[in-house]
N, C-alpha and C positions, 0 to 999 in steps of 0.2 A: 504494500500500500503504500497499501492495497489499495502419470498416465497409464492408461491401460489400453493395450493394443489388442483388437480382436483377431482371432485366428484367421478369419477370412482375409482381412487386409494384409496381415503378415504374409500369408501365402501368395497373395497378389503381388506384393512388393518383391518377394523372392523370384516370382515368375518373370518380373521385368528384367532381371539380371540374366535370364536365359535367352540367347540370341533369337531363337525361332519364335518366341511367344509374343514379345512386345512389338515385333515388327508387323504383325498382322492383327490389328484390333478387330473385334467382332463386327459383323456387318450390321448396318443400321436398319431399324424398323421405323415405320412412320410415327410411332409414339415413343421411341427411345429417347431418354434424356440426353441433354447436351454432353459431349465428350471432347476432351482436348488432348492432343498428342504433343508432348513436349520433349525436345531433345536439346543437347548443348553442342556447340560447334567444336569439332576436334581441335581447332586452334587454341581453345581456352584450356584444354587439358587432354593430354594423351592417355591419361590413366582413368579407369572407372572411378566413379565418385559415389559417396554415401551422403545422405542428408534428408532434409524435409523439403519436398517440392511443393511450392505454393502456386496456385492459380488465383489470380487477382482480377476481379471484374468491377468496373466502376461506371456510374452514370454521371459523374461529376468531371467535367473537362478541365478543371482548374489546376490539377496536379497529377503526377504519376499515380497510378493505383497503389503502388507499394507505399506511398506516403499518406494514404487515406484510410488505413486500417487501424482500428483501436476499439476500446471498450465502449466508447460513447455511442449514443443512439444514432448518430449520423455516420457511423462507420460504413464504408463500402464493403464489398464481398471478398472473402478469402476462403479457399478450399485447400486443404493440406493432405498430403499422403507421403509415406516414407518411401525412399528409394535406397537400395543397397547394391553396390557394385554396378551402377548404371554405366555402360560403356559409352564412349564418345560417339555421337551421331545416332545412337539408338533411341527410339521413342519410348517415353514412359506415358502411360495413359492415366489421365485424371478424369474420373467419371463419378457416378452416383455413390460410389463407395467411399469417396474422399470425405473427410470431416469438414464441415462448413460452418461459417459464422458471417453475418447474423442468420442467413438461410442455412439450414443444417445439411442440406444435400442438393446436389445439382439437379436431382429429379424434381425439386420444387422451384427451380429457377424460372421466373416468368420469361417468355420469349421477348426479344427486343434487341435494341442496339446497345452495345457495351464497348467500353475501352478495355482491352484484355492485356494483361502482362503476366509473365511467369517469373519465378525466382527460385533458385536452389540455395537453401541455407545449408552450407556444407558442414558435415560432421567429421570429427577426427576419431580415430580408434585409440582408446586408452586401455593399456594392459596394467590394471591396478595391482598393487602389492597383495591384495586379498585374493587374487586369482581370477577375478572377474574381468572379462573383456567387454567394454562398453563403447558405444558410439554416441558422441556428444558434441555439441557446438562450443568449442573453446572460444572465449572472448579474444578479440583481436585488436583491442585498444579502443573500441567504440562503446563499450559498456553494455554488451549483450543486446544490441538492436539488430534483429535479423534483416531489416530493410536497409541497413547502413554498414553491415559487417564487411570489412575488407576481405576480398577473396570470393564472396558470394557471386554467383552468376545470375544474370537477369536478361530479360528481353526488352526491346524497345516497345513502348505502348502502341497499340494500333486499334482502330475501330473494327468491330465485327458484328455481324448479325447472329444472334444465338436463338435457336429454336429446336424443337424435337425433330427427330428423324434425320438429322444431318450426319454426314460423315465427320469423323473427328477433326476439329479445327486445329491446324498445325501452328505450333509456337516454337520459335528458335531462341534459345539462350545464347546470345552473341556478345554480351557485354559483361564486364567484370568490375566489381567495386574496387577502386585502387586503395593501396595502403594509406594510412594516415601519417602525416608528417610529424616528426618529433617537435615538441615544444621546448625551446631553450629556456634556461634559467634567466631570471631577471634580477634586478637589485633586491626585490622584495619576495618574489616567488621562486622557491627552489624545489627541485625534484630529486627524490631518492628512490632507488630501485634495488632490491636484493633478490637473490635466488634463495628460496626457502628449502632447506634440506628436508624438513619434516614433510612438507607437501609434495616435494619431488619424489620422495620415497613412496608416499601413499598413491600418487597418481601414475607413477612409472614413466614420467617425462619431466623435463625442467618446468618448475612452477615458480612464479615470482610474486612478490609483494611490493607495493609502492606507497609513497606518501607525497602529498603536496604540502609544503611548509611555507607559511607566510612568516617571514622573519621581521623583527621590529626595526624601526629606524635606528641606525647606528650599530647594527649587528656586527658588521665587519670591522668597524672602527673601535670596537670595545671587545677585544679577544679575551679579556679577563672576566667578562660578565658571564654569569650563568642565568638561565631564564626559567620562569614558570611556563607551564604548557597547558593549553586547552586543546584536547583531542576531540575532533568532531567526527562522529560516525554518520554516514550518509550514503546515498546512492553514488554511483560512479560519475565523476565529472573530470574532464581533461584538464581543467584549470580553474582558477578563481574568477573566471570572466564575468560572472553575474554578481560578484561581491566586491571586487577591488579594481578600480579604474584610475589610472594615474593622470588622465587627461580629462578636461571638462566634457560634458555631454555634447554630442554632435547637434548643433542647432538646426541642421537640415534633415534630421532623422524623421522619417515619416511615422507618425503615431500609428500604433495598432491597438487592437482591443483584446484583453485577456478574458476569455470566457470563464476561467476558473475564479479569478479575483474580481470579475465584473468591473474592470478598470479600463478606461480609455487612455491611450497613450502609454501602455504598459512598458514598452521597450524604452521609452524616454525616461519614465520613472525609474526603471532599473539602472540606467546609466547615471542618473542624478544621484541615486542612493549609493551606487558603487563609488562615485567620485567623493561623496561625503565620507564614506568609509575610509578612503585613502587620506583625506584631509585629517580625519580624526586619528588614524593610525600613526601618522607622522607628526602630529602636534607635539610641541615641546614638553607639555605636562602630562602626556598620555603614558600610562604604565607600559613598560616594555615586556612583552611576553611572546611566546610562540603560539601560532594558531595552526594546527596540524590536521590535515584531512587524509585519511587512509584510503588506499585503492586496493581492493581485493576481489575484483571480478573473477569469475570461475566458470566451469562448464555448465552450471545450472542457472546463473543469475549474475547481475552486475555487482553483487555483494554477497559475502559469505555468512553474514549475521555474527561474525566475530566469535564464534564458539566452536568447540570440537563437535564433529558430526560424523555419524556412521557413513553417510553418503558423500559429504564434501571433504572429509578429512579433518586433521587437527588444526583448523584455522585459528582457534582461540590460542592454543599454545604457540603456534607459529608467529602470530602477531605479538604475543607477550614476551616470548623468549628469543625471537630472531629479529623482527622488525623494530620493536621498541628499543632494544639496546643499540641498534644501528642509528636510530634517530637521536637517542641520547648522546652518543659519541659525536655525531656529525654536527649537532646543533646545541651542545652544552646545556642539556636539560637538568634542572634541579631535581632532587629526589621526590619520593612519593607525596610528601606533604604539599608540594607545589604542582601536582598533576591532577587535572580534572577532565571530565568527559561531558560531552553534550551531543545532542542530535534530535532529529524529529522523524516520526513515522518509523521506517525501518531503523534509522539511526537512533530514535528514541528508545526502541526496544534494546538495541545493541548497547547503548550507553549504560542502561540499567543492568543488562545482563553482564557486561564486562565488569561493572562495579561489584555485582553479586558473586560472579564466578571467580573473580580475582580481587577479593575485597581489600587486600593489602597493597595493591598496585596503584590505587588512586585515592584522592582525598574528597571526592564528591562527583555525583553524576546528575545532570540536568536533562531529563528525558521528556521530550514533548510529543504529544499525540502518538504514544508508542503503539506499535503493533501489539496484538493481544497478549497481555501480561497475566491473564487467567483464562484458561481454556474452557471454563464454564461460560465464558463470553468470547468465543472465537468468532469475532464480529457478532452476528446475532445467533450463532449456533452454540448450544451447550454440548460439547463433545462427549461429556460423561453421562448425560441423561437422554439426549435426543437420539432417535434412531435414523433420522434422515436429515441431511444437511440442506436440502433444497426446499423442503416443505415443512410447515407447521401442520402436524397431522392430528385430526380429531376422529371421533367415531364415524362420522359420515361425510367429512369434507377435509380438504387440505388446502393450505394457503401458501402461495409462493413466497419465499423469504427474500428480502431485499439484500443486495450487495452494496448499493451506493445510493445516496440521496443528495439533492441539491440544498441550497441554503433555506429553502422554504419547506423542506421535508418531503419533496416529491421524489419517489423512487425512479431512478433512470436506468437501473440495471438490477436484475435478479441474480441470486447466487447460481442458479442453473445456467443463465446466459453467460455469466462471467466464466464459468468452467467450460462451457461450450466453446467460447473464444480460445481458452487455453488448449483445449483438445484439438482445435483446428491448427494451432501453432506447433503442437508436438505431442507425440505419444510418449509413454514411459516417464512423464513428468518433465519433458524437455522443452516446454513452451517458453521458458525464460521469464515467466510472469509470476504474479503474487502467490496464488494458492499453491502453485507447483514448487516455489522456492521454500515456502513454509514446510511443505511435505518433504522436500529434499533435506532440509536442515533438521527437522524434528523427528523424522521417521527412522525406524530400523531399515536395513537393507531387505529387499525382497529376494526370493530365490534366484531371480535372474540378475541380481546385482544392482538393479535400479531401485529407487525409493519405494518402500511398501506403501500403497495408497491409504490415506486416512479415510477416504470415502470414494465410492464409485462415481466417476465423473459423468456417467450417463444416468444413473438412477438416484444418486445422492445418498445411498446406503452407507452408514458410518461403520467402520471396523472398530469395535470396542477394545480389542487387544492392542491395536496401534494407538488408540487414544490413551490407554493406560501407560504405554511407553512414553508418549508425549508428556503425560502428567509427571512421571517420575523424573524425566531428564530436562524438560524445558519450560514447564509451567512455573513462571517466576514467583507468583504468589504461593503456590504449593511448596516450592523449594524454600522460600523464606519461612513459611509457617512450620515446616518440618524441622528446619535447621536453625531457628532463631536463637536458641541458647548459645550456639557457636558463632553464627553470623552477626547477631544483634550487636555485640560489643565492637565488632569490626566495621559495622555500617552506621553506627550512631551519628546522626547529623549529616549523612552523605546522600540520602535519597531525596530527590526533588522531581516531582512529576507534574506535568501541565497538559491539559487537554480541553478542547472545546466541547461544550455540552451538546453541540449539534454536529459532532464529527461526521464527515462525509461517509466514512466506512464503519460507523458505529463503534469506534474504538474506545469511546468514553465508558461504555458499559463495563469493560474489563478493568478500567482504572477505578471505577466505583468499588469493585470487589477488592482490588488491591488496597485501596484506602481503608475499607472496612477492617482489614487485617492490621494495617499499620497503626491505625488509631488506637487499637486495643493492646498494642505491644507494651510490655513492661520488662524490666530486668534485661536490657534497658528499654526505655521508650525510644522510638526511632528518631525523633527530634529532627525530622526533615520537613517537607511540605508537599501537599498535593493541592493544586489550584485548578479551577475551571473557568474558561472563558464563556460568559453567558451568550448563547446562540452562536458561538464561534465554530467555524467548520475546521476541517483538516487543512492546515496543521498549526493550531494555536500553540504559541511557545511561552506564554506567561506575560506577554507585553500587553497591558491594557490599552495602549494607544494604537497598536497595530494588530488587530485580531488574527490576521493571516499574513505575517510578514514574508517578504519575497527574497530576502538576502540571507545567504549562509553566514556571512561574517557578522550579521546583526546578532546572531546567537552569542557570539563572543563578547560583544559589548553589553548585551543584556544581562549576562550572568557575572560580569566582571566584579561588581561591588561585592557580591556574595563570595566570589573566589578570594578576593583580597582579605575580607574579614575572616574567612575560614583559615587562610594561611597564617594570619597574625595570631589566631587563637590556638592553632595546633602545631606550629613550627617548633621543632626541638630547640633547646638552648644552644646558642651559637650558630643557628641556621643563617644562611645568606639571605637577608632581607633587603640588601642595599645595592649589590653590584649591578642589578638590572634596573635600578632607579636613577639612571643617568639622565 
């Protein structure tokens, strides 16, 4: 925030790899649904390829179809199917068996004029240390966006008429998304990248962790200074482009409108705020500290959730024992009493989880609009009591459960629809989207090595055994409640949680349950804070003046006063409270 492959589709995908079968698709009948024969040019790859083949159809001429797919109600059409060992020049058939969204199958596609485009999201073969061989889409520097991932093949968009009874419409993948350029260091923004030995061993191939580090004014001129650190957990970004701008806003910038924030001139407001952040960061009287943003995109998502996982590997330990020491050495970070965590949404959960799972490593966490911190409220699902994730079921009726709402409370997507979208993007939990990454992080491995499903993506039926595993290992409230005699003394005064009472994805419900526990803690009391933004949506961060702030760096200044007071209160005798106050 916010897969199961059937045997028939698997057999069909395998058949595509056999030269004689995919070359001759079945003959058409007058009522047969639309079909598309997709192949890639031999000039793009001389080797057979694995991946998820997407057929994209659009009735909106304003952009390429691959740029018009998403969870929102105005999404254009996507149909996905797996291909394995697809030879160059050989056709793969996309037909009514492909998983679709928002229309679930090509057999239900209305006849008419469409812009068609196809894209192959390439998979890599991983030979993991646990003996499983998996095919997954490794991030290639774009943050797990299938429509932008370097190396993916795609076709030029073209207009077609689609109707029943046609011969398969031919589509050629003849374009490739180019690599992304490296971003050089600047005076204020530095980049650090290390190979993780722990993750390399788990995945059976080199794996890397990275960090963006915003260094304070005078960092290079004061080599004797050591600095406090605010570590922000967040989704993948290539740079601090939305938060830190060293030049004034472009006066000729054409204003645009943000649907999410309901703001006209959103891009201009972003630039103005980023420039104010720069002016504040470099002001003579501003405290000097490091603002660090971790990068840990992986084969399942743009982020690992910063914990050890049966499916993703030991990301928590890799971050804490490999990446953090490298950051400490390169950027002169002060000890634990001067290290803090923050983040919103995914980052809100991660900042709280890192503080809870590694309680001695940080001196406080500020988690905004966190992903579900109690799985009694896994958005609107109670994983421990409900039988079905998609429907509220009674004796004689069932009601579709919402996945997302707007600021007026209108549902604009149901849980069943959200998971249909993910199923179109990938089988075996490979969509790169929200419910699949929760499943990848929190679930045990299935017999095939892929994450064991928490619920069936077609029926919504919940697996209670998997839910019990989730509760034991990743339900933050359950972990705190079970271990408070040990964790409480280490976390006293460190937990700070903020959430809008009208969170878009209903994340406030789990925060209420967490607060219920924290308020009744004794020996010791938790002595942190939980606050709610009245009618605020996703992602309220505790700022009463900005219900949904748009700047990452704003999190840093928002919690600065609390950080400084906490450091003064808890710093050991003789601690360095001055070298960074130049």
